Structure formats: C-alpha cells, structure tokens
C-alpha positions in Angstrom: 117.5 145.6 121.0 117.7 147.6 124.2 120.7 149.5 123.0 118.8 150.5 119.9 115.9 151.7 122.1 118.2 153.7 124.3 120.0 155.3 121.4 116.7 156.5 119.8 114.8 158.4 122.6 113.2 160.7 120.1 111.3 157.7 118.7 111.2 155.0 121.5 109.2 156.3 124.5 109.0 153.1 126.5 109.3 149.4 126.3 106.4 146.9 126.6 106.8 143.4 128.1 105.7 140.7 125.7 105.2 137.1 126.9 104.3 134.0 124.9 100.6 133.2 124.8 100.7 129.6 126.0 99.1 127.8 128.9 101.2 127.8 132.1 101.1 124.8 134.2 101.9 125.9 137.8 102.6 122.3 139.1 105.2 121.4 136.4 106.5 124.7 135.2 105.7 124.1 131.6 104.5 126.8 129.2 104.4 130.5 130.0 105.1 131.1 133.7 102.8 133.1 135.9 105.5 135.7 136.4 105.9 136.4 132.7 102.1 136.2 132.0 101.5 138.8 134.8 104.0 141.2 133.2 102.7 140.9 129.7 101.5 144.2 128.3 103.1 146.3 131.1 105.0 149.4 129.9 108.2 150.6 131.4 110.7 153.4 130.9 113.5 152.2 128.6 116.1 152.3 131.4 113.8 151.0 134.3 112.3 147.6 133.6 112.6 144.0 134.9 115.6 142.1 133.5 114.6 140.3 130.3 114.9 137.4 130.1 113.4 137.0 133.5 114.5 133.4 134.1 116.1 130.4 132.4 114.1 129.4 129.2 112.2 132.7 129.2 110.8 133.6 125.8 109.7 137.1 126.6 110.9 140.2 124.7 110.8 143.9 125.3 109.0 145.6 122.4 109.5 149.3 121.7 106.6 151.7 122.4 107.2 154.4 119.8 105.9 157.9 119.2 102.9 158.2 116.9 103.0 159.2 113.3 101.4 162.4 114.2 104.1 163.1 116.8 106.6 162.7 114.0 104.7 165.3 112.0 103.0 162.9 109.6 99.2 163.1 108.9 98.7 159.3 109.0 96.5 157.2 111.3 98.3 154.6 113.4 98.4 151.0 112.3 96.2 148.7 114.3 98.1 146.5 116.7 98.8 143.1 115.2 97.1 139.9 116.4 99.4 137.7 118.5 99.7 134.0 117.9 98.9 131.6 120.7 99.4 127.9 121.2 97.7 125.4 123.5 100.0 122.5 124.3 99.5 119.5 126.6 101.2 119.4 130.0 103.6 116.6 129.1 107.2 116.2 128.0 108.4 116.4 124.5 108.2 113.0 122.9 111.1 110.8 121.5 110.9 112.6 118.2 111.4 116.0 119.9 107.8 117.1 119.5 104.8 118.0 121.6 101.3 117.9 120.1 99.7 121.2 119.5 96.1 121.0 120.7 95.0 124.4 119.4 96.6 127.5 117.8 95.3 130.8 116.6 95.6 134.5 117.0 94.5 136.9 119.8 94.2 140.6 120.0 95.3 141.8 123.4 97.6 140.8 126.3 97.9 137.6 128.3 95.2 138.7 130.8 92.6 139.2 128.1 93.6 135.9 126.5 93.4 134.2 129.9 89.9 135.5 130.4 88.8 133.7 127.3 90.0 130.3 128.5 88.0 127.7 130.3 87.9 127.2 134.1 90.2 124.1 134.0 92.8 126.1 132.1 92.6 129.0 134.6 92.9 126.7 137.6 96.0 124.9 136.3 97.6 128.2 135.4 97.2 130.2 138.6 96.1 127.6 141.2 92.8 127.3 143.1 93.2 130.0 145.7 94.4 132.7 143.3 91.7 131.7 140.9 89.1 132.0 143.6 90.2 135.6 144.4 90.4 136.4 140.7 87.0 135.0 139.9 85.5 137.0 142.8 87.0 140.2 141.5 89.2 140.7 144.6 92.4 140.8 142.4 93.2 141.5 138.8 95.5 139.3 136.7 98.2 142.0 136.8 98.1 141.8 140.7 99.6 138.3 140.6 103.1 139.8 140.2 104.7 143.0 141.4 106.4 145.6 139.1 109.6 143.6 138.9 107.8 140.3 138.0 108.1 138.6 141.4 105.1 136.4 142.2 102.9 137.8 145.0 102.2 135.4 147.8 98.6 134.5 148.7 99.1 136.5 151.9 100.1 139.6 149.9 97.2 139.1 147.5 94.7 138.9 150.4 95.8 142.2 151.8 
C-alpha cells in the first residue's frame, strides 16, 4: 500500500494511522494496545511515519489521505467519512473452540480517542491505568499525549511535565 501511496503524490497527500477500535487491557496486553490507540487518527507525511505494523500482532493500517474532489477539478462534495466498526471483547483467552465471546459490537464515527470518551469509567481505567486516567479525567493530558509522534508510550513522569 505504501508503495502505491508514494507513487501517487498528486493524489495521496498524507497517510493516517488507523487502529482497531477494541478495548485494550493494559495488564494482559489483549486488545488494542495503548500505543496504537494513541496514534489512531494521526496524519503523517507519506515518507515520515511510524513503522506499521508497530509491533507483533499489530492490526493497524496506514490509510491514504487524498486530495479533495475539488482539488481534482471536480465540482462534487466530499463523501462523508465512513463509520468504523468496534468490538467489545472480554479480557480472557480464546476458548477451546478458538473463539472469544463478543460482548458488544457496533459502529463509531471518529478516532479511538472519541470512542474512548464514550466508554465507562471501568473501561478507561483498564485501558490506560489509574494514574494516566486521573490526569486524563482532570484535563491535564489529552488522549493523544499518551504516546509520542513515533508511538512510544510516554512515562508517567513525562506526562506530569
């Protein structure tokens, strides 16, 4: 995909990090990790972005950010961004039949941070941990502050500064 993006600079302006909308369980590492969740929705130059996949079992992708129809000379309104699917899964191993029960599924319009905001307190605590959640809830940090530009998790000490 990235080769196609690079070969079409007149159409592809940037790339956007897209993470899976699933709960992340900080203690066990199941679901969407905090690193990927923090990058979701960030836009980068085609040749200057974090390596994707970011880690083993990463399900993220880089989506093209294209020029508008009007920039192409067409008098057409842009298509509304599609809703993204999400899944709420329990924090347990896959069972003997190779399945995990889906507790909830649906669609969301927006990035991981806006989806995170709609979740309950317990979800948030499990995903980012109590200290980060305390800072987030107090408005000291934004969701995107949890990771740096390259997707490395910021320490509590870094976040407090």
